Predicted model as a PDB file, atoms N, CA, C, CB and O in Angstrom, pLDDT in the B-factor column:
MODEL        1                                                                  
ATOM      1  N   MET A   1      50.962  -2.602  16.110  1.00 55.00           N  
ATOM      2  CA  MET A   1      50.258  -3.799  15.699  1.00 55.00           C  
ATOM      3  C   MET A   1      48.837  -3.740  16.255  1.00 55.00           C  
ATOM      4  CB  MET A   1      51.000  -5.080  16.182  1.00 55.00           C  
ATOM      5  O   MET A   1      48.654  -3.435  17.433  1.00 55.00           O  
ATOM      6  N   PRO A   2      47.824  -4.025  15.429  1.00 63.00           N  
ATOM      7  CA  PRO A   2      46.437  -3.950  15.885  1.00 63.00           C  
ATOM      8  C   PRO A   2      46.112  -5.017  16.914  1.00 63.00           C  
ATOM      9  CB  PRO A   2      45.495  -4.076  14.711  1.00 63.00           C  
ATOM     10  O   PRO A   2      46.695  -6.101  16.916  1.00 63.00           O  
ATOM     11  N   LEU A   3      45.176  -4.692  17.784  1.00 67.00           N  
ATOM     12  CA  LEU A   3      44.727  -5.631  18.817  1.00 67.00           C  
ATOM     13  C   LEU A   3      44.105  -6.863  18.190  1.00 67.00           C  
ATOM     14  CB  LEU A   3      43.724  -4.959  19.761  1.00 67.00           C  
ATOM     15  O   LEU A   3      44.527  -7.982  18.482  1.00 67.00           O  
ATOM     16  N   GLY A   4      43.116  -6.681  17.338  1.00 74.00           N  
ATOM     17  CA  GLY A   4      42.496  -7.822  16.681  1.00 74.00           C  
ATOM     18  C   GLY A   4      41.014  -7.632  16.469  1.00 74.00           C  
ATOM     19  O   GLY A   4      40.424  -6.654  16.928  1.00 74.00           O  
ATOM     20  N   PRO A   5      40.405  -8.599  15.754  1.00 85.00           N  
ATOM     21  CA  PRO A   5      38.963  -8.547  15.543  1.00 85.00           C  
ATOM     22  C   PRO A   5      38.227  -8.714  16.876  1.00 85.00           C  
ATOM     23  CB  PRO A   5      38.522  -9.638  14.540  1.00 85.00           C  
ATOM     24  O   PRO A   5      38.722  -9.373  17.789  1.00 85.00           O  
ATOM     25  N   LEU A   6      37.055  -8.117  16.974  1.00 85.00           N  
ATOM     26  CA  LEU A   6      36.213  -8.209  18.157  1.00 85.00           C  
ATOM     27  C   LEU A   6      34.907  -8.889  17.784  1.00 85.00           C  
ATOM     28  CB  LEU A   6      35.952  -6.811  18.768  1.00 85.00           C  
ATOM     29  O   LEU A   6      34.372  -8.658  16.699  1.00 85.00           O  
ATOM     30  N   GLY A   7      34.392  -9.725  18.675  1.00 87.00           N  
ATOM     31  CA  GLY A   7      33.106 -10.370  18.439  1.00 87.00           C  
ATOM     32  C   GLY A   7      32.472 -10.773  19.742  1.00 87.00           C  
ATOM     33  O   GLY A   7      33.151 -10.872  20.764  1.00 87.00           O  
ATOM     34  N   HIS A   8      31.189 -11.004  19.720  1.00 87.00           N  
ATOM     35  CA  HIS A   8      30.499 -11.397  20.945  1.00 87.00           C  
ATOM     36  C   HIS A   8      30.769 -12.861  21.291  1.00 87.00           C  
ATOM     37  CB  HIS A   8      28.996 -11.161  20.803  1.00 87.00           C  
ATOM     38  O   HIS A   8      31.165 -13.167  22.416  1.00 87.00           O  
ATOM     39  N   HIS A   9      30.562 -13.748  20.352  1.00 90.00           N  
ATOM     40  CA  HIS A   9      30.713 -15.180  20.617  1.00 90.00           C  
ATOM     41  C   HIS A   9      32.163 -15.616  20.489  1.00 90.00           C  
ATOM     42  CB  HIS A   9      29.840 -15.994  19.665  1.00 90.00           C  
ATOM     43  O   HIS A   9      32.932 -15.057  19.706  1.00 90.00           O  
ATOM     44  N   GLY A  10      32.522 -16.631  21.279  1.00 91.00           N  
ATOM     45  CA  GLY A  10      33.852 -17.205  21.201  1.00 91.00           C  
ATOM     46  C   GLY A  10      34.112 -17.795  19.820  1.00 91.00           C  
ATOM     47  O   GLY A  10      33.183 -18.220  19.133  1.00 91.00           O  
ATOM     48  N   PHE A  11      35.375 -17.817  19.420  1.00 92.00           N  
ATOM     49  CA  PHE A  11      35.751 -18.279  18.087  1.00 92.00           C  
ATOM     50  C   PHE A  11      35.232 -19.684  17.806  1.00 92.00           C  
ATOM     51  CB  PHE A  11      37.261 -18.247  17.930  1.00 92.00           C  
ATOM     52  O   PHE A  11      34.711 -19.937  16.720  1.00 92.00           O  
ATOM     53  N   GLN A  12      35.362 -20.591  18.749  1.00 91.00           N  
ATOM     54  CA  GLN A  12      34.948 -21.983  18.530  1.00 91.00           C  
ATOM     55  C   GLN A  12      33.434 -22.133  18.374  1.00 91.00           C  
ATOM     56  CB  GLN A  12      35.424 -22.848  19.682  1.00 91.00           C  
ATOM     57  O   GLN A  12      32.971 -23.130  17.820  1.00 91.00           O  
ATOM     58  N   LYS A  13      32.665 -21.169  18.848  1.00 92.00           N  
ATOM     59  CA  LYS A  13      31.203 -21.209  18.744  1.00 92.00           C  
ATOM     60  C   LYS A  13      30.685 -20.595  17.445  1.00 92.00           C  
ATOM     61  CB  LYS A  13      30.586 -20.488  19.923  1.00 92.00           C  
ATOM     62  O   LYS A  13      29.498 -20.712  17.137  1.00 92.00           O  
ATOM     63  N   LEU A  14      31.564 -19.939  16.677  1.00 94.00           N  
ATOM     64  CA  LEU A  14      31.159 -19.303  15.423  1.00 94.00           C  
ATOM     65  C   LEU A  14      30.929 -20.355  14.340  1.00 94.00           C  
ATOM     66  CB  LEU A  14      32.223 -18.286  14.964  1.00 94.00           C  
ATOM     67  O   LEU A  14      31.539 -21.424  14.359  1.00 94.00           O  
ATOM     68  N   ALA A  15      30.052 -20.043  13.405  1.00 95.00           N  
ATOM     69  CA  ALA A  15      29.863 -20.896  12.233  1.00 95.00           C  
ATOM     70  C   ALA A  15      31.182 -20.952  11.459  1.00 95.00           C  
ATOM     71  CB  ALA A  15      28.696 -20.364  11.322  1.00 95.00           C  
ATOM     72  O   ALA A  15      31.996 -20.033  11.548  1.00 95.00           O  
ATOM     73  N   THR A  16      31.387 -22.011  10.716  1.00 94.00           N  
ATOM     74  CA  THR A  16      32.637 -22.194   9.977  1.00 94.00           C  
ATOM     75  C   THR A  16      32.949 -21.002   9.084  1.00 94.00           C  
ATOM     76  CB  THR A  16      32.568 -23.458   9.138  1.00 94.00           C  
ATOM     77  O   THR A  16      34.094 -20.553   9.030  1.00 94.00           O  
ATOM     78  N   SER A  17      31.940 -20.484   8.380  1.00 95.00           N  
ATOM     79  CA  SER A  17      32.181 -19.335   7.500  1.00 95.00           C  
ATOM     80  C   SER A  17      32.603 -18.107   8.297  1.00 95.00           C  
ATOM     81  CB  SER A  17      30.926 -19.017   6.678  1.00 95.00           C  
ATOM     82  O   SER A  17      33.427 -17.320   7.833  1.00 95.00           O  
ATOM     83  N   SER A  18      32.047 -17.938   9.488  1.00 93.00           N  
ATOM     84  CA  SER A  18      32.440 -16.810  10.341  1.00 93.00           C  
ATOM     85  C   SER A  18      33.846 -17.005  10.890  1.00 93.00           C  
ATOM     86  CB  SER A  18      31.446 -16.636  11.496  1.00 93.00           C  
ATOM     87  O   SER A  18      34.613 -16.045  10.974  1.00 93.00           O  
ATOM     88  N   GLN A  19      34.195 -18.232  11.266  1.00 92.00           N  
ATOM     89  CA  GLN A  19      35.562 -18.510  11.710  1.00 92.00           C  
ATOM     90  C   GLN A  19      36.564 -18.165  10.616  1.00 92.00           C  
ATOM     91  CB  GLN A  19      35.708 -19.986  12.117  1.00 92.00           C  
ATOM     92  O   GLN A  19      37.612 -17.577  10.884  1.00 92.00           O  
ATOM     93  N   GLU A  20      36.235 -18.534   9.390  1.00 92.00           N  
ATOM     94  CA  GLU A  20      37.119 -18.242   8.260  1.00 92.00           C  
ATOM     95  C   GLU A  20      37.287 -16.734   8.069  1.00 92.00           C  
ATOM     96  CB  GLU A  20      36.572 -18.880   6.974  1.00 92.00           C  
ATOM     97  O   GLU A  20      38.387 -16.260   7.785  1.00 92.00           O  
ATOM     98  N   GLY A  21      36.191 -15.982   8.224  1.00 92.00           N  
ATOM     99  CA  GLY A  21      36.249 -14.533   8.089  1.00 92.00           C  
ATOM    100  C   GLY A  21      37.087 -13.889   9.181  1.00 92.00           C  
ATOM    101  O   GLY A  21      37.911 -13.018   8.903  1.00 92.00           O  
ATOM    102  N   VAL A  22      36.878 -14.314  10.424  1.00 91.00           N  
ATOM    103  CA  VAL A  22      37.655 -13.779  11.545  1.00 91.00           C  
ATOM    104  C   VAL A  22      39.125 -14.139  11.365  1.00 91.00           C  
ATOM    105  CB  VAL A  22      37.123 -14.323  12.901  1.00 91.00           C  
ATOM    106  O   VAL A  22      40.004 -13.300  11.566  1.00 91.00           O  
ATOM    107  N   ASP A  23      39.391 -15.381  10.989  1.00 88.00           N  
ATOM    108  CA  ASP A  23      40.770 -15.822  10.801  1.00 88.00           C  
ATOM    109  C   ASP A  23      41.451 -15.018   9.688  1.00 88.00           C  
ATOM    110  CB  ASP A  23      40.810 -17.326  10.474  1.00 88.00           C  
ATOM    111  O   ASP A  23      42.623 -14.659   9.805  1.00 88.00           O  
ATOM    112  N   ASP A  24      40.714 -14.738   8.611  1.00 90.00           N  
ATOM    113  CA  ASP A  24      41.264 -13.942   7.515  1.00 90.00           C  
ATOM    114  C   ASP A  24      41.607 -12.526   7.997  1.00 90.00           C  
ATOM    115  CB  ASP A  24      40.263 -13.881   6.336  1.00 90.00           C  
ATOM    116  O   ASP A  24      42.687 -12.013   7.701  1.00 90.00           O  
ATOM    117  N   LEU A  25      40.688 -11.898   8.738  1.00 89.00           N  
ATOM    118  CA  LEU A  25      40.954 -10.556   9.290  1.00 89.00           C  
ATOM    119  C   LEU A  25      42.168 -10.566  10.216  1.00 89.00           C  
ATOM    120  CB  LEU A  25      39.722 -10.035  10.053  1.00 89.00           C  
ATOM    121  O   LEU A  25      43.022  -9.682  10.155  1.00 89.00           O  
ATOM    122  N   ARG A  26      42.226 -11.575  11.065  1.00 86.00           N  
ATOM    123  CA  ARG A  26      43.320 -11.689  12.024  1.00 86.00           C  
ATOM    124  C   ARG A  26      44.666 -11.804  11.301  1.00 86.00           C  
ATOM    125  CB  ARG A  26      43.101 -12.905  12.943  1.00 86.00           C  
ATOM    126  O   ARG A  26      45.633 -11.139  11.671  1.00 86.00           O  
ATOM    127  N   LYS A  27      44.719 -12.638  10.289  1.00 86.00           N  
ATOM    128  CA  LYS A  27      45.976 -12.848   9.561  1.00 86.00           C  
ATOM    129  C   LYS A  27      46.365 -11.627   8.728  1.00 86.00           C  
ATOM    130  CB  LYS A  27      45.861 -14.073   8.656  1.00 86.00           C  
ATOM    131  O   LYS A  27      47.525 -11.217   8.744  1.00 86.00           O  
ATOM    132  N   ARG A  28      45.413 -11.043   8.003  1.00 88.00           N  
ATOM    133  CA  ARG A  28      45.723  -9.894   7.139  1.00 88.00           C  
ATOM    134  C   ARG A  28      46.170  -8.677   7.931  1.00 88.00           C  
ATOM    135  CB  ARG A  28      44.514  -9.530   6.300  1.00 88.00           C  
ATOM    136  O   ARG A  28      47.027  -7.918   7.477  1.00 88.00           O  
ATOM    137  N   SER A  29      45.596  -8.488   9.110  1.00 86.00           N  
ATOM    138  CA  SER A  29      45.939  -7.307   9.908  1.00 86.00           C  
ATOM    139  C   SER A  29      47.153  -7.528  10.802  1.00 86.00           C  
ATOM    140  CB  SER A  29      44.759  -6.902  10.758  1.00 86.00           C  
ATOM    141  O   SER A  29      47.701  -6.573  11.351  1.00 86.00           O  
ATOM    142  N   GLY A  30      47.576  -8.782  10.951  1.00 84.00           N  
ATOM    143  CA  GLY A  30      48.679  -9.079  11.863  1.00 84.00           C  
ATOM    144  C   GLY A  30      48.265  -8.919  13.315  1.00 84.00           C  
ATOM    145  O   GLY A  30      49.092  -8.633  14.181  1.00 84.00           O  
ATOM    146  N   ALA A  31      46.968  -9.107  13.576  1.00 85.00           N  
ATOM    147  CA  ALA A  31      46.411  -8.899  14.911  1.00 85.00           C  
ATOM    148  C   ALA A  31      47.009  -9.864  15.929  1.00 85.00           C  
ATOM    149  CB  ALA A  31      44.897  -9.055  14.878  1.00 85.00           C  
ATOM    150  O   ALA A  31      47.398 -10.984  15.598  1.00 85.00           O  
ATOM    151  N   LEU A  32      47.070  -9.407  17.161  1.00 79.00           N  
ATOM    152  CA  LEU A  32      47.612 -10.224  18.240  1.00 79.00           C  
ATOM    153  C   LEU A  32      46.620 -11.253  18.764  1.00 79.00           C  
ATOM    154  CB  LEU A  32      48.060  -9.343  19.367  1.00 79.00           C  
ATOM    155  O   LEU A  32      47.017 -12.339  19.185  1.00 79.00           O  
ATOM    156  N   LEU A  33      45.329 -10.919  18.742  1.00 85.00           N  
ATOM    157  CA  LEU A  33      44.331 -11.835  19.291  1.00 85.00           C  
ATOM    158  C   LEU A  33      42.926 -11.487  18.822  1.00 85.00           C  
ATOM    159  CB  LEU A  33      44.385 -11.822  20.809  1.00 85.00           C  
ATOM    160  O   LEU A  33      42.699 -10.444  18.210  1.00 85.00           O  
ATOM    161  N   TYR A  34      41.993 -12.378  19.121  1.00 90.00           N  
ATOM    162  CA  TYR A  34      40.563 -12.169  18.873  1.00 90.00           C  
ATOM    163  C   TYR A  34      39.929 -11.903  20.230  1.00 90.00           C  
ATOM    164  CB  TYR A  34      39.890 -13.415  18.144  1.00 90.00           C  
ATOM    165  O   TYR A  34      40.237 -12.595  21.201  1.00 90.00           O  
ATOM    166  N   VAL A  35      39.050 -10.912  20.311  1.00 88.00           N  
ATOM    167  CA  VAL A  35      38.407 -10.555  21.570  1.00 88.00           C  
ATOM    168  C   VAL A  35      36.933 -10.938  21.515  1.00 88.00           C  
ATOM    169  CB  VAL A  35      38.568  -9.043  21.864  1.00 88.00           C  
ATOM    170  O   VAL A  35      36.211 -10.549  20.596  1.00 88.00           O  
ATOM    171  N   SER A  36      36.493 -11.715  22.520  1.00 89.00           N  
ATOM    172  CA  SER A  36      35.092 -12.132  22.621  1.00 89.00           C  
ATOM    173  C   SER A  36      34.562 -11.791  24.008  1.00 89.00           C  
ATOM    174  CB  SER A  36      34.940 -13.655  22.336  1.00 89.00           C  
ATOM    175  O   SER A  36      35.316 -11.347  24.875  1.00 89.00           O  
ATOM    176  N   ALA A  37      33.247 -12.001  24.218  1.00 84.00           N  
ATOM    177  CA  ALA A  37      32.672 -11.608  25.507  1.00 84.00           C  
ATOM    178  C   ALA A  37      31.566 -12.534  25.989  1.00 84.00           C  
ATOM    179  CB  ALA A  37      32.138 -10.215  25.416  1.00 84.00           C  
ATOM    180  O   ALA A  37      31.101 -12.358  27.115  1.00 84.00           O  
ATOM    181  N   HIS A  38      31.130 -13.482  25.227  1.00 81.00           N  
ATOM    182  CA  HIS A  38      29.928 -14.259  25.524  1.00 81.00           C  
ATOM    183  C   HIS A  38      30.010 -15.087  26.808  1.00 81.00           C  
ATOM    184  CB  HIS A  38      29.639 -15.166  24.382  1.00 81.00           C  
ATOM    185  O   HIS A  38      28.998 -15.261  27.487  1.00 81.00           O  
ATOM    186  N   GLU A  39      31.159 -15.584  27.144  1.00 77.00           N  
ATOM    187  CA  GLU A  39      31.286 -16.523  28.272  1.00 77.00           C  
ATOM    188  C   GLU A  39      31.104 -15.878  29.641  1.00 77.00           C  
ATOM    189  CB  GLU A  39      32.630 -17.185  28.224  1.00 77.00           C  
ATOM    190  O   GLU A  39      30.788 -16.582  30.600  1.00 77.00           O  
ATOM    191  N   HIS A  40      31.289 -14.588  29.765  1.00 72.00           N  
ATOM    192  CA  HIS A  40      31.104 -13.841  31.013  1.00 72.00           C  
ATOM    193  C   HIS A  40      32.107 -14.181  32.101  1.00 72.00           C  
ATOM    194  CB  HIS A  40      29.734 -14.080  31.533  1.00 72.00           C  
ATOM    195  O   HIS A  40      31.915 -13.780  33.249  1.00 72.00           O  
ATOM    196  N   ASP A  41      33.164 -14.903  31.783  1.00 74.00           N  
ATOM    197  CA  ASP A  41      34.224 -15.132  32.769  1.00 74.00           C  
ATOM    198  C   ASP A  41      35.552 -14.893  32.077  1.00 74.00           C  
ATOM    199  CB  ASP A  41      34.153 -16.580  33.379  1.00 74.00           C  
ATOM    200  O   ASP A  41      36.000 -15.706  31.269  1.00 74.00           O  
ATOM    201  N   GLY A  42      36.171 -13.781  32.400  1.00 78.00           N  
ATOM    202  CA  GLY A  42      37.375 -13.374  31.704  1.00 78.00           C  
ATOM    203  C   GLY A  42      38.433 -14.465  31.689  1.00 78.00           C  
ATOM    204  O   GLY A  42      38.768 -15.034  32.728  1.00 78.00           O  
ATOM    205  N   LYS A  43      38.951 -14.750  30.510  1.00 85.00           N  
ATOM    206  CA  LYS A  43      39.977 -15.782  30.373  1.00 85.00           C  
ATOM    207  C   LYS A  43      40.630 -15.670  29.006  1.00 85.00           C  
ATOM    208  CB  LYS A  43      39.375 -17.194  30.575  1.00 85.00           C  
ATOM    209  O   LYS A  43      40.087 -15.053  28.090  1.00 85.00           O  
ATOM    210  N   PHE A  44      41.795 -16.272  28.884  1.00 87.00           N  
ATOM    211  CA  PHE A  44      42.448 -16.430  27.596  1.00 87.00           C  
ATOM    212  C   PHE A  44      42.167 -17.836  27.092  1.00 87.00           C  
ATOM    213  CB  PHE A  44      43.978 -16.162  27.699  1.00 87.00           C  
ATOM    214  O   PHE A  44      42.160 -18.795  27.864  1.00 87.00           O  
ATOM    215  N   ILE A  45      41.936 -17.952  25.785  1.00 89.00           N  
ATOM    216  CA  ILE A  45      41.673 -19.235  25.140  1.00 89.00           C  
ATOM    217  C   ILE A  45      42.700 -19.390  24.028  1.00 89.00           C  
ATOM    218  CB  ILE A  45      40.196 -19.325  24.584  1.00 89.00           C  
ATOM    219  O   ILE A  45      42.889 -18.478  23.224  1.00 89.00           O  
ATOM    220  N   VAL A  46      43.360 -20.538  23.979  1.00 89.00           N  
ATOM    221  CA  VAL A  46      44.338 -20.799  22.920  1.00 89.00           C  
ATOM    222  C   VAL A  46      43.622 -21.463  21.758  1.00 89.00           C  
ATOM    223  CB  VAL A  46      45.512 -21.693  23.435  1.00 89.00           C  
ATOM    224  O   VAL A  46      43.015 -22.522  21.918  1.00 89.00           O  
ATOM    225  N   ASN A  47      43.691 -20.844  20.591  1.00 87.00           N  
ATOM    226  CA  ASN A  47      43.099 -21.392  19.369  1.00 87.00           C  
ATOM    227  C   ASN A  47      44.216 -21.766  18.408  1.00 87.00           C  
ATOM    228  CB  ASN A  47      42.119 -20.374  18.708  1.00 87.00           C  
ATOM    229  O   ASN A  47      45.368 -21.376  18.595  1.00 87.00           O  
ATOM    230  N   GLY A  48      43.862 -22.526  17.380  1.00 80.00           N  
ATOM    231  CA  GLY A  48      44.821 -22.866  16.340  1.00 80.00           C  
ATOM    232  C   GLY A  48      45.645 -24.096  16.615  1.00 80.00           C  
ATOM    233  O   GLY A  48      46.608 -24.355  15.893  1.00 80.00           O  
ATOM    234  N   LYS A  49      45.308 -24.866  17.630  1.00 69.00           N  
ATOM    235  CA  LYS A  49      46.073 -26.063  17.948  1.00 69.00           C  
ATOM    236  C   LYS A  49      46.072 -27.011  16.759  1.00 69.00           C  
ATOM    237  CB  LYS A  49      45.504 -26.760  19.196  1.00 69.00           C  
ATOM    238  O   LYS A  49      45.018 -27.328  16.208  1.00 69.00           O  
ATOM    239  N   GLY A  50      47.246 -27.456  16.371  1.00 65.00           N  
ATOM    240  CA  GLY A  50      47.364 -28.405  15.284  1.00 65.00           C  
ATOM    241  C   GLY A  50      47.371 -27.794  13.901  1.00 65.00           C  
ATOM    242  O   GLY A  50      47.465 -28.522  12.913  1.00 65.00           O  
ATOM    243  N   HIS A  51      47.274 -26.483  13.800  1.00 59.00           N  
ATOM    244  CA  HIS A  51      47.288 -25.824  12.494  1.00 59.00           C  
ATOM    245  C   HIS A  51      48.707 -25.398  12.135  1.00 59.00           C  
ATOM    246  CB  HIS A  51      46.342 -24.602  12.488  1.00 59.00           C  
ATOM    247  O   HIS A  51      49.529 -25.154  13.018  1.00 59.00           O  
ATOM    248  N   ASP A  52      48.985 -25.311  10.865  1.00 61.00           N  
ATOM    249  CA  ASP A  52      50.314 -24.935  10.396  1.00 61.00           C  
ATOM    250  C   ASP A  52      50.722 -23.540  10.832  1.00 61.00           C  
ATOM    251  CB  ASP A  52      50.372 -25.027   8.902  1.00 61.00           C  
ATOM    252  O   ASP A  52      51.906 -23.284  11.052  1.00 61.00           O  
ATOM    253  N   GLU A  53      49.754 -22.627  10.961  1.00 62.00           N  
ATOM    254  CA  GLU A  53      50.080 -21.256  11.331  1.00 62.00           C  
ATOM    255  C   GLU A  53      50.421 -21.114  12.808  1.00 62.00           C  
ATOM    256  CB  GLU A  53      48.931 -20.347  10.988  1.00 62.00           C  
ATOM    257  O   GLU A  53      50.907 -20.061  13.220  1.00 62.00           O  
ATOM    258  N   GLY A  54      50.185 -22.124  13.601  1.00 75.00           N  
ATOM    259  CA  GLY A  54      50.498 -22.060  15.022  1.00 75.00           C  
ATOM    260  C   GLY A  54      49.339 -21.560  15.862  1.00 75.00           C  
ATOM    261  O   GLY A  54      48.270 -21.228  15.351  1.00 75.00           O  
ATOM    262  N   ASN A  55      49.575 -21.517  17.139  1.00 83.00           N  
ATOM    263  CA  ASN A  55      48.545 -21.115  18.091  1.00 83.00           C  
ATOM    264  C   ASN A  55      48.394 -19.596  18.131  1.00 83.00           C  
ATOM    265  CB  ASN A  55      48.876 -21.648  19.487  1.00 83.00           C  
ATOM    266  O   ASN A  55      49.336 -18.856  17.847  1.00 83.00           O  
ATOM    267  N   TRP A  56      47.187 -19.145  18.490  1.00 85.00           N  
ATOM    268  CA  TRP A  56      46.922 -17.722  18.674  1.00 85.00           C  
ATOM    269  C   TRP A  56      45.886 -17.559  19.781  1.00 85.00           C  
ATOM    270  CB  TRP A  56      46.431 -17.062  17.347  1.00 85.00           C  
ATOM    271  O   TRP A  56      45.122 -18.482  20.060  1.00 85.00           O  
ATOM    272  N   LEU A  57      45.861 -16.399  20.404  1.00 88.00           N  
ATOM    273  CA  LEU A  57      45.029 -16.183  21.591  1.00 88.00           C  
ATOM    274  C   LEU A  57      43.688 -15.527  21.286  1.00 88.00           C  
ATOM    275  CB  LEU A  57      45.773 -15.339  22.579  1.00 88.00           C  
ATOM    276  O   LEU A  57      43.542 -14.729  20.361  1.00 88.00           O  
ATOM    277  N   GLU A  58      42.729 -15.901  22.103  1.00 90.00           N  
ATOM    278  CA  GLU A  58      41.425 -15.234  22.165  1.00 90.00           C  
ATOM    279  C   GLU A  58      41.286 -14.740  23.599  1.00 90.00           C  
ATOM    280  CB  GLU A  58      40.219 -16.205  21.746  1.00 90.00           C  
ATOM    281  O   GLU A  58      41.549 -15.483  24.544  1.00 90.00           O  
ATOM    282  N   LEU A  59      40.879 -13.502  23.756  1.00 88.00           N  
ATOM    283  CA  LEU A  59      40.625 -12.945  25.084  1.00 88.00           C  
ATOM    284  C   LEU A  59      39.130 -12.792  25.261  1.00 88.00           C  
ATOM    285  CB  LEU A  59      41.350 -11.582  25.280  1.00 88.00           C  
ATOM    286  O   LEU A  59      38.486 -12.037  24.531  1.00 88.00           O  
ATOM    287  N   ASN A  60      38.569 -13.510  26.236  1.00 87.00           N  
ATOM    288  CA  ASN A  60      37.181 -13.302  26.620  1.00 87.00           C  
ATOM    289  C   ASN A  60      37.221 -12.257  27.723  1.00 87.00           C  
ATOM    290  CB  ASN A  60      36.470 -14.651  27.092  1.00 87.00           C  
ATOM    291  O   ASN A  60      37.817 -12.482  28.776  1.00 87.00           O  
ATOM    292  N   ILE A  61      36.579 -11.101  27.481  1.00 82.00           N  
ATOM    293  CA  ILE A  61      36.758  -9.957  28.384  1.00 82.00           C  
ATOM    294  C   ILE A  61      35.929 -10.018  29.658  1.00 82.00           C  
ATOM    295  CB  ILE A  61      36.427  -8.706  27.662  1.00 82.00           C  
ATOM    296  O   ILE A  61      36.058  -9.143  30.515  1.00 82.00           O  
ATOM    297  N   GLY A  62      35.083 -11.027  29.801  1.00 72.00           N  
ATOM    298  CA  GLY A  62      34.277 -11.095  31.009  1.00 72.00           C  
ATOM    299  C   GLY A  62      33.072 -10.176  30.926  1.00 72.00           C  
ATOM    300  O   GLY A  62      32.679  -9.751  29.839  1.00 72.00           O  
ATOM    301  N   SER A  63      32.490  -9.871  32.070  1.00 67.00           N  
ATOM    302  CA  SER A  63      31.255  -9.103  32.100  1.00 67.00           C  
ATOM    303  C   SER A  63      31.316  -7.991  33.127  1.00 67.00           C  
ATOM    304  CB  SER A  63      30.080 -10.008  32.390  1.00 67.00           C  
ATOM    305  O   SER A  63      31.872  -8.164  34.212  1.00 67.00           O  
ATOM    306  N   VAL A  64      30.747  -6.855  32.785  1.00 64.00           N  
ATOM    307  CA  VAL A  64      30.612  -5.774  33.763  1.00 64.00           C  
ATOM    308  C   VAL A  64      29.247  -5.843  34.452  1.00 64.00           C  
ATOM    309  CB  VAL A  64      30.799  -4.400  33.081  1.00 64.00           C  
ATOM    310  O   VAL A  64      28.951  -5.028  35.326  1.00 64.00           O  
ATOM    311  N   LEU A  65      28.419  -6.810  34.061  1.00 67.00           N  
ATOM    312  CA  LEU A  65      27.085  -6.950  34.642  1.00 67.00           C  
ATOM    313  C   LEU A  65      27.007  -8.058  35.690  1.00 67.00           C  
ATOM    314  CB  LEU A  65      26.080  -7.219  33.549  1.00 67.00           C  
ATOM    315  O   LEU A  65      26.212  -7.965  36.625  1.00 67.00           O  
ATOM    316  N   ASP A  66      27.820  -9.103  35.547  1.00 65.00           N  
ATOM    317  CA  ASP A  66      27.814 -10.219  36.495  1.00 65.00           C  
ATOM    318  C   ASP A  66      28.803  -9.932  37.623  1.00 65.00           C  
ATOM    319  CB  ASP A  66      28.168 -11.557  35.782  1.00 65.00           C  
ATOM    320  O   ASP A  66      29.777  -9.200  37.447  1.00 65.00           O  
ATOM    321  N   TRP A  67      28.527 -10.530  38.792  1.00 64.00           N  
ATOM    322  CA  TRP A  67      29.445 -10.368  39.913  1.00 64.00           C  
ATOM    323  C   TRP A  67      30.392 -11.542  39.956  1.00 64.00           C  
ATOM    324  CB  TRP A  67      28.682 -10.236  41.244  1.00 64.00           C  
ATOM    325  O   TRP A  67      29.930 -12.666  39.761  1.00 64.00           O  
ATOM    326  N   PRO A  68      31.684 -11.375  40.197  1.00 64.00           N  
ATOM    327  CA  PRO A  68      32.313 -10.067  40.374  1.00 64.00           C  
ATOM    328  C   PRO A  68      32.512  -9.368  39.046  1.00 64.00           C  
ATOM    329  CB  PRO A  68      33.647 -10.210  41.087  1.00 64.00           C  
ATOM    330  O   PRO A  68      32.814 -10.002  38.035  1.00 64.00           O  
ATOM    331  N   ALA A  69      32.340  -8.056  39.054  1.00 61.00           N  
ATOM    332  CA  ALA A  69      32.467  -7.274  37.807  1.00 61.00           C  
ATOM    333  C   ALA A  69      33.898  -7.352  37.280  1.00 61.00           C  
ATOM    334  CB  ALA A  69      32.062  -5.787  38.042  1.00 61.00           C  
ATOM    335  O   ALA A  69      34.857  -7.351  38.052  1.00 61.00           O  
ATOM    336  N   GLU A  70      34.025  -7.418  35.977  1.00 61.00           N  
ATOM    337  CA  GLU A  70      35.334  -7.450  35.333  1.00 61.00           C  
ATOM    338  C   GLU A  70      35.419  -6.297  34.355  1.00 61.00           C  
ATOM    339  CB  GLU A  70      35.581  -8.806  34.614  1.00 61.00           C  
ATOM    340  O   GLU A  70      34.404  -5.827  33.842  1.00 61.00           O  
ATOM    341  N   ALA A  71      36.615  -5.852  34.103  1.00 61.00           N  
ATOM    342  CA  ALA A  71      36.839  -4.799  33.103  1.00 61.00           C  
ATOM    343  C   ALA A  71      38.206  -5.001  32.487  1.00 61.00           C  
ATOM    344  CB  ALA A  71      36.723  -3.376  33.733  1.00 61.00           C  
ATOM    345  O   ALA A  71      39.112  -5.538  33.124  1.00 61.00           O  
ATOM    346  N   ARG A  72      38.350  -4.574  31.256  1.00 59.00           N  
ATOM    347  CA  ARG A  72      39.632  -4.608  30.562  1.00 59.00           C  
ATOM    348  C   ARG A  72      39.855  -3.254  29.918  1.00 59.00           C  
ATOM    349  CB  ARG A  72      39.679  -5.750  29.500  1.00 59.00           C  
ATOM    350  O   ARG A  72      38.907  -2.610  29.468  1.00 59.00           O  
ATOM    351  N   ARG A  73      41.085  -2.828  29.872  1.00 65.00           N  
ATOM    352  CA  ARG A  73      41.425  -1.582  29.202  1.00 65.00           C  
ATOM    353  C   ARG A  73      42.296  -1.917  27.999  1.00 65.00           C  
ATOM    354  CB  ARG A  73      42.152  -0.592  30.170  1.00 65.00           C  
ATOM    355  O   ARG A  73      43.264  -2.669  28.105  1.00 65.00           O  
ATOM    356  N   PHE A  74      41.935  -1.349  26.861  1.00 59.00           N  
ATOM    357  CA  PHE A  74      42.684  -1.564  25.630  1.00 59.00           C  
ATOM    358  C   PHE A  74      43.303  -0.232  25.203  1.00 59.00           C  
ATOM    359  CB  PHE A  74      41.766  -2.147  24.504  1.00 59.00           C  
ATOM    360  O   PHE A  74      42.677   0.824  25.289  1.00 59.00           O  
ATOM    361  N   GLY A  75      44.527  -0.315  24.751  1.00 57.00           N  
ATOM    362  CA  GLY A  75      45.124   0.899  24.221  1.00 57.00           C  
ATOM    363  C   GLY A  75      46.369   1.339  24.891  1.00 57.00           C  
ATOM    364  O   GLY A  75      46.948   2.357  24.512  1.00 57.00           O  
TER     365      GLY A  75                                                      
ENDMDL                                                                          
END                                                                             
């Protein structure tokens, strides 16, 4: 199963048309989550609250430039 679409900005900060595009990619590929990086503090964000399709995760990977440095390994 694919990891998911990747983007710089968090899903909630995307324009509506971009959210629709990411959501379409996520659903068609059966992706587990959306990966973002803009917030610079690694965390999981629950999206999809109140939608018929249910909740799904966004992973903000944090920053390798800010202290403390964060890293994630995929694969």
